KEKE-3310 file (N, C-alpha, C; in steps of 0.2 Angstrom, whole numbers, plus 5000, padded with zeros to 4 digits):
npx = (4453:4454:4456:4454:4449:4449:4439:4434:4421:4412:4395:4383:4383:4390:4403:4406:4410:4417:4420:4430:4431:4442:4446:4460:4472:4477:4469:4455:4440:4423:4411:4402:4390:4385:4372:4364:4351:4338:4343:4356:4374:4389:4397:4388:4381:4382:4396:4399:4393:4399:4413:4412:4408:4419:4429:4424:4428:4423:4424:4419:4409:4405:4396:4393:4378:4373:4373:4374:4384:4401:4401:4398:4386:4370:4353:4357:4354:4342:4331:4330:4323:4325:4337:4345:4345:4351:4364:4368:4368:4380:4389:4390:4396:4408:4413:4414:4424:4435:4451:4453:4442:4430:4421:4411:4405:4395:4385:4372:4368:4355:4349:4336:4328:4336:4335:4324:4330:4341:4335:4327:4337:4344:4334:4335:4348:4358:4371:4371:4370:4365:4355:4353:4343:4341:4330:4320:4312:4299:4287:4270:4256:4246:4254:4261:4251:4247:4258:4260:4249:4238:4228:4226:4236:4247:4245:4246:4260:4265:4260:4267:4280:4279:4278:4290:4299:4295:4299:4313:4316:4313:4322:4333:4335:4335:4323:4324:4321:4323:4329:4326:4318:4314:4307:4304:4290:4290:4299:4305:4304:4296:4300:4309:4323:4334:4345:4347:4350:4359:4376:4385:4380:4371:4371:4381:4395:4397:4384:4371:4358:4347:4334:4328:4313:4307:4309:4298:4289:4297:4302:4291:4285:4296:4305:4298:4301:4305:4315:4327:4332:4340:4353:4362:4363:4371:4378:4372:4359:4348:4337:4338:4340:4345:4350)
npy = (5150:5135:5124:5107:5100:5086:5084:5082:5082:5083:5078:5077:5060:5056:5056:5066:5067:5078:5088:5102:5116:5128:5144:5151:5161:5172:5179:5178:5169:5172:5160:5146:5134:5119:5109:5095:5086:5075:5060:5060:5059:5069:5069:5068:5080:5092:5094:5099:5112:5118:5118:5126:5138:5140:5143:5156:5163:5160:5150:5134:5122:5105:5090:5074:5068:5062:5045:5043:5041:5044:5047:5044:5035:5028:5022:5018:5027:5034:5046:5059:5073:5081:5076:5080:5094:5096:5091:5101:5112:5109:5108:5122:5126:5120:5126:5140:5140:5137:5142:5148:5154:5168:5171:5180:5181:5171:5159:5149:5136:5127:5113:5107:5095:5099:5112:5114:5110:5118:5131:5129:5128:5141:5149:5148:5150:5162:5165:5162:5172:5173:5165:5154:5146:5132:5125:5123:5111:5113:5109:5105:5097:5098:5099:5087:5077:5080:5077:5063:5055:5057:5059:5046:5038:5044:5042:5028:5026:5032:5023:5011:5015:5016:5003:4998:5005:4999:4986:4988:4992:4980:4971:4977:4977:4987:4991:4993:5002:5005:5022:5028:5021:5013:5002:4996:4997:5000:5009:5025:5035:5030:5030:5033:5043:5053:5061:5054:5041:5041:5038:5047:5058:5060:5046:5040:5029:5031:5033:5024:5022:5020:5019:5021:5013:5017:5031:5037:5041:5050:5059:5064:5073:5066:5073:5077:5072:5083:5090:5084:5091:5101:5096:5098:5112:5128:5138:5150:5149:5152:5156:5168:5175:5187:5191)
npz = (5001:5012:5026:5032:5048:5058:5072:5089:5102:5118:5121:5131:5137:5126:5114:5101:5084:5072:5058:5056:5047:5042:5038:5028:5035:5049:5058:5070:5065:5061:5067:5062:5064:5056:5050:5042:5032:5039:5047:5041:5038:5041:5030:5020:5017:5025:5026:5013:5013:5024:5020:5009:5015:5023:5014:5011:5022:5034:5050:5050:5056:5054:5059:5066:5072:5089:5089:5076:5061:5063:5076:5094:5104:5109:5106:5089:5074:5077:5074:5084:5090:5102:5107:5096:5096:5108:5105:5095:5103:5111:5101:5097:5109:5108:5097:5100:5110:5103:5098:5085:5082:5083:5096:5098:5087:5081:5071:5064:5053:5045:5037:5028:5039:5049:5050:5059:5071:5072:5073:5085:5094:5092:5097:5110:5114:5117:5112:5098:5085:5072:5060:5047:5035:5025:5012:5022:5033:5041:5051:5056:5063:5053:5041:5042:5041:5028:5020:5023:5020:5027:5043:5049:5043:5049:5062:5062:5059:5071:5080:5076:5079:5093:5097:5092:5100:5113:5110:5109:5122:5129:5123:5118:5104:5089:5078:5061:5046:5028:5025:5012:4998:4983:4982:4994:5004:5017:5020:5026:5017:5004:4990:4975:4977:4970:4976:4988:4984:4974:4971:4968:4973:4987:4991:4999:5005:5019:5024:5030:5025:5034:5045:5061:5067:5079:5079:5073:5082:5090:5081:5074:5062:5050:5035:5019:5002:4995:5002:4999:4988:4993:4995:4984:4983:4984:4997:4995:4993:5004:5017:5027:5044:5055:5072)
capx = (4455:4452:4459:4449:4452:4445:4438:4429:4418:4407:4388:4380:4387:4393:4408:4404:4415:4415:4425:4431:4434:4445:4449:4467:4473:4479:4464:4450:4435:4416:4410:4395:4388:4381:4369:4360:4344:4337:4347:4362:4380:4392:4400:4383:4378:4384:4403:4399:4391:4405:4419:4411:4408:4426:4432:4422:4431:4420:4426:4412:4409:4400:4397:4388:4374:4373:4370:4375:4391:4407:4399:4396:4379:4365:4353:4359:4350:4336:4330:4327:4324:4328:4344:4349:4345:4356:4370:4369:4371:4387:4393:4391:4400:4415:4416:4415:4430:4441:4456:4453:4435:4428:4416:4406:4402:4393:4379:4370:4365:4352:4347:4330:4326:4341:4332:4320:4334:4345:4330:4326:4343:4345:4329:4336:4355:4360:4377:4370:4368:4363:4352:4351:4339:4340:4325:4318:4307:4296:4281:4265:4252:4243:4258:4263:4246:4247:4264:4261:4244:4232:4229:4226:4242:4252:4244:4249:4267:4267:4259:4273:4286:4279:4279:4297:4302:4294:4303:4319:4316:4313:4327:4339:4335:4333:4320:4326:4319:4327:4326:4323:4318:4308:4304:4302:4285:4291:4304:4303:4302:4296:4300:4316:4325:4341:4350:4349:4352:4365:4383:4388:4377:4371:4371:4389:4396:4396:4377:4369:4351:4344:4329:4325:4306:4305:4309:4292:4286:4301:4303:4284:4287:4302:4304:4296:4307:4307:4321:4333:4335:4345:4359:4367:4363:4377:4376:4368:4351:4346:4333:4342:4338:4350:4348)
capy = (5143:5132:5118:5103:5097:5081:5086:5078:5086:5080:5080:5072:5055:5054:5060:5068:5068:5083:5091:5109:5119:5134:5149:5153:5168:5172:5182:5173:5170:5170:5153:5143:5127:5117:5102:5093:5083:5070:5054:5061:5060:5075:5069:5068:5086:5097:5096:5103:5119:5120:5119:5133:5144:5142:5147:5163:5167:5157:5144:5131:5115:5100:5085:5068:5069:5056:5039:5043:5042:5042:5049:5039:5035:5022:5018:5021:5029:5037:5054:5062:5080:5084:5074:5083:5101:5096:5091:5107:5117:5107:5110:5129:5127:5118:5131:5146:5139:5136:5148:5151:5157:5173:5168:5185:5181:5164:5158:5142:5134:5121:5111:5102:5094:5102:5119:5114:5109:5124:5136:5128:5130:5148:5153:5148:5151:5169:5165:5162:5179:5173:5159:5153:5139:5130:5121:5121:5107:5116:5106:5105:5091:5098:5097:5080:5074:5081:5074:5056:5052:5059:5058:5039:5036:5047:5038:5021:5027:5033:5016:5007:5018:5015:4996:4997:5007:4994:4980:4990:4992:4973:4966:4980:4977:4992:4989:4998:5001:5010:5029:5029:5015:5013:4995:4994:5001:5001:5015:5031:5039:5025:5031:5034:5050:5053:5063:5049:5034:5042:5038:5054:5064:5058:5039:5038:5023:5033:5034:5017:5022:5016:5023:5017:5014:5021:5038:5041:5045:5055:5065:5067:5067:5068:5078:5074:5071:5090:5092:5082:5096:5105:5093:5101:5119:5131:5142:5156:5148:5152:5161:5170:5180:5188:5195)
capz = (5003:5018:5028:5036:5053:5062:5079:5094:5108:5121:5121:5136:5138:5120:5111:5094:5079:5067:5053:5057:5041:5044:5032:5029:5039:5056:5063:5072:5061:5064:5067:5060:5065:5050:5050:5036:5032:5044:5046:5037:5041:5040:5023:5015:5015:5029:5024:5007:5015:5028:5016:5005:5020:5025:5008:5011:5028:5041:5053:5049:5060:5053:5064:5066:5078:5093:5086:5068:5058:5067:5083:5099:5106:5107:5101:5083:5068:5079:5073:5090:5089:5108:5107:5091:5098:5113:5101:5092:5109:5113:5095:5098:5114:5106:5092:5104:5113:5098:5097:5078:5081:5086:5100:5098:5080:5080:5068:5063:5046:5046:5030:5029:5045:5054:5051:5065:5076:5073:5075:5092:5098:5092:5100:5117:5114:5115:5108:5091:5083:5065:5058:5040:5034:5018:5011:5029:5034:5047:5051:5061:5062:5047:5036:5042:5038:5020:5018:5024:5018:5032:5050:5051:5042:5054:5068:5061:5060:5078:5084:5075:5083:5100:5097:5091:5107:5118:5109:5111:5129:5131:5120:5115:5097:5086:5072:5056:5039:5024:5024:5005:4994:4978:4982:5001:5006:5024:5020:5028:5011:5000:4983:4972:4977:4967:4980:4993:4981:4969:4975:4966:4977:4994:4993:5000:5009:5026:5025:5029:5023:5039:5049:5067:5067:5085:5078:5070:5088:5092:5076:5072:5058:5046:5029:5012:4997:4993:5006:4996:4983:4996:4995:4979:4983:4987:5003:4994:4993:5010:5020:5033:5048:5061:5078)
cpx = (4454:4456:4454:4452:4447:4445:4433:4427:4413:4400:4384:4385:4391:4398:4406:4410:4413:4421:4425:4434:4436:4448:4456:4467:4475:4474:4458:4444:4428:4415:4403:4395:4383:4378:4364:4354:4344:4341:4354:4368:4384:4394:4395:4381:4381:4392:4403:4398:4397:4411:4418:4411:4415:4430:4430:4424:4428:4424:4419:4413:4403:4401:4392:4385:4375:4370:4371:4382:4396:4406:4397:4388:4374:4358:4355:4353:4343:4336:4326:4328:4327:4335:4348:4350:4351:4363:4372:4372:4378:4391:4395:4396:4407:4417:4417:4421:4436:4445:4455:4446:4434:4421:4410:4403:4400:4386:4378:4367:4362:4348:4341:4328:4330:4339:4328:4325:4338:4341:4328:4331:4344:4340:4330:4344:4357:4367:4376:4366:4365:4360:4350:4348:4339:4335:4322:4312:4304:4289:4277:4261:4248:4247:4260:4257:4245:4253:4264:4254:4238:4233:4230:4233:4248:4251:4247:4256:4269:4265:4265:4279:4285:4280:4286:4301:4301:4298:4311:4321:4317:4320:4333:4340:4332:4330:4321:4322:4323:4324:4323:4324:4312:4305:4302:4297:4286:4295:4301:4301:4302:4295:4308:4318:4332:4346:4352:4352:4358:4371:4387:4386:4377:4371:4378:4389:4395:4389:4374:4362:4347:4340:4327:4317:4303:4305:4303:4289:4290:4301:4296:4283:4292:4300:4302:4302:4309:4314:4327:4336:4340:4352:4364:4367:4369:4374:4372:4361:4349:4341:4336:4339:4343:4347:4354)
cpy = (5141:5126:5114:5100:5092:5083:5082:5083:5082:5083:5075:5067:5053:5058:5060:5069:5073:5084:5099:5112:5126:5138:5150:5160:5167:5175:5177:5175:5169:5163:5151:5136:5125:5110:5101:5089:5077:5063:5054:5061:5066:5075:5070:5075:5092:5099:5100:5111:5122:5122:5126:5139:5146:5145:5154:5166:5165:5151:5140:5124:5111:5094:5079:5069:5062:5051:5039:5044:5040:5044:5043:5039:5030:5025:5022:5023:5031:5044:5056:5069:5083:5082:5078:5091:5101:5096:5097:5112:5115:5109:5118:5130:5126:5124:5138:5146:5138:5142:5151:5154:5163:5172:5173:5185:5174:5164:5151:5142:5128:5120:5106:5101:5098:5109:5119:5114:5115:5130:5135:5130:5138:5152:5153:5149:5158:5170:5165:5168:5179:5166:5159:5146:5138:5124:5118:5116:5109:5114:5106:5099:5092:5096:5090:5076:5074:5077:5066:5053:5052:5057:5051:5036:5038:5043:5031:5021:5028:5026:5011:5009:5016:5007:4994:4999:5002:4988:4982:4990:4985:4970:4970:4980:4984:4990:4995:4996:5006:5017:5030:5022:5015:5006:4992:4999:5003:5007:5021:5036:5033:5026:5033:5042:5050:5055:5058:5043:5035:5042:5044:5060:5062:5051:5037:5032:5025:5033:5027:5017:5018:5020:5019:5019:5018:5028:5041:5044:5051:5061:5068:5073:5070:5071:5074:5074:5078:5092:5090:5086:5100:5102:5096:5108:5122:5135:5148:5155:5147:5157:5162:5175:5181:5192:5197)
cpz = (5010:5020:5033:5042:5057:5069:5083:5099:5111:5120:5125:5137:5132:5118:5104:5090:5074:5063:5054:5051:5043:5038:5033:5032:5046:5061:5064:5068:5064:5063:5065:5061:5060:5051:5044:5037:5037:5042:5043:5041:5038:5033:5018:5012:5019:5027:5018:5009:5019:5025:5012:5009:5022:5020:5008:5018:5034:5043:5053:5052:5057:5057:5063:5073:5082:5090:5079:5066:5063:5075:5088:5100:5104:5110:5094:5078:5071:5078:5079:5091:5096:5108:5102:5093:5104:5110:5098:5097:5110:5107:5095:5103:5112:5101:5095:5107:5109:5097:5090:5077:5086:5090:5100:5092:5078:5076:5067:5056:5047:5039:5031:5036:5050:5055:5057:5071:5078:5075:5082:5096:5098:5096:5108:5119:5112:5112:5101:5089:5076:5064:5051:5039:5027:5017:5018:5029:5041:5048:5057:5059:5055:5041:5036:5039:5030:5017:5018:5024:5023:5039:5052:5049:5046:5060:5068:5062:5067:5082:5082:5079:5090:5102:5097:5097:5112:5117:5110:5118:5132:5129:5118:5108:5094:5079:5067:5050:5035:5025:5018:5002:4989:4978:4989:5003:5013:5025:5023:5023:5005:4992:4981:4973:4975:4972:4985:4990:4976:4973:4973:4970:4985:4996:4994:5005:5017:5028:5025:5027:5028:5044:5055:5067:5073:5084:5076:5076:5090:5087:5074:5068:5053:5039:5023:5008:4995:4996:5002:4991:4986:4996:4990:4979:4986:4993:5001:4993:5000:5012:5026:5037:5054:5066:5082)
residu = (UNK:UNK:UNK:UNK:UNK:UNK:UNK:UNK:UNK:UNK:UNK:UNK:UNK:UNK:UNK:UNK:UNK:UNK:UNK:UNK:UNK:UNK:UNK:UNK:UNK:UNK:UNK:UNK:UNK:UNK:UNK:UNK:UNK:UNK:UNK:UNK:UNK:UNK:UNK:UNK:UNK:UNK:UNK:UNK:UNK:UNK:UNK:UNK:UNK:UNK:UNK:UNK:UNK:UNK:UNK:UNK:UNK:UNK:UNK:UNK:UNK:UNK:UNK:UNK:UNK:UNK:UNK:UNK:UNK:UNK:UNK:UNK:UNK:UNK:UNK:UNK:UNK:UNK:UNK:UNK:UNK:UNK:UNK:UNK:UNK:UNK:UNK:UNK:UNK:UNK:UNK:UNK:UNK:UNK:UNK:UNK:UNK:UNK:UNK:UNK:UNK:UNK:UNK:UNK:UNK:UNK:UNK:UNK:UNK:UNK:UNK:UNK:UNK:UNK:UNK:UNK:UNK:UNK:UNK:UNK:UNK:UNK:UNK:UNK:UNK:UNK:UNK:UNK:UNK:UNK:UNK:UNK:UNK:UNK:UNK:UNK:UNK:UNK:UNK:UNK:UNK:UNK:UNK:UNK:UNK:UNK:UNK:UNK:UNK:UNK:UNK:UNK:UNK:UNK:UNK:UNK:UNK:UNK:UNK:UNK:UNK:UNK:UNK:UNK:UNK:UNK:UNK:UNK:UNK:UNK:UNK:UNK:UNK:UNK:UNK:UNK:UNK:UNK:UNK:UNK:UNK:UNK:UNK:UNK:UNK:UNK:UNK:UNK:UNK:UNK:UNK:UNK:UNK:UNK:UNK:UNK:UNK:UNK:UNK:UNK:UNK:UNK:UNK:UNK:UNK:UNK:UNK:UNK:UNK:UNK:UNK:UNK:UNK:UNK:UNK:UNK:UNK:UNK:UNK:UNK:UNK:UNK:UNK:UNK:UNK:UNK:UNK:UNK:UNK:UNK:UNK:UNK:UNK:UNK:UNK:UNK:UNK:UNK:UNK:UNK:UNK:UNK:UNK)
# end
């Protein structure tokens, strides 16, 4: 069994909000930072894994990235890899300092797009001794072109992103489109995906289904629909490596 605790911690100029799931018992537990698919909030995916991990004896932290969910930060809804890697680093710092956590036994679990962010931090953060990736979206230019309709289509998305960024710089307005929609062709994923749209799964009130267009240039480029299957998988479905 486990208990859930609302926590906050700093990341840059923003204060992030998370859920810390602690296993029953008096001894310090190994800690794991958990993060889910792009644009997600902690309640949508990461909480599920974190709670299951805590039930198995780990202290597991899920959290909202800067500009998402309950966390502070502007602009909102921007999928910014560099900012997310920074947030993960600060989440590890918070977890390592918690009195219920064994700072010498820290790991990271990344689902879908968060697999990239977790892997990036783990490669540079010696505190992270184990890394597990679920349905990892690990892309390069060739994969992006295959997923998004070719090089010209990718270039067009980046062009729209740069225009949206320039508009934001001038006016402070964040241009948004749906993350997922079967009817809006502007959506980041313009097709029906049950995980994101089903209220019994990922389509929860805490997730606004909103994607900042300027993020196409920063994210270069987000995950295809296949990643949504990870939302209902238990922690056992992971490709893991430790060091």
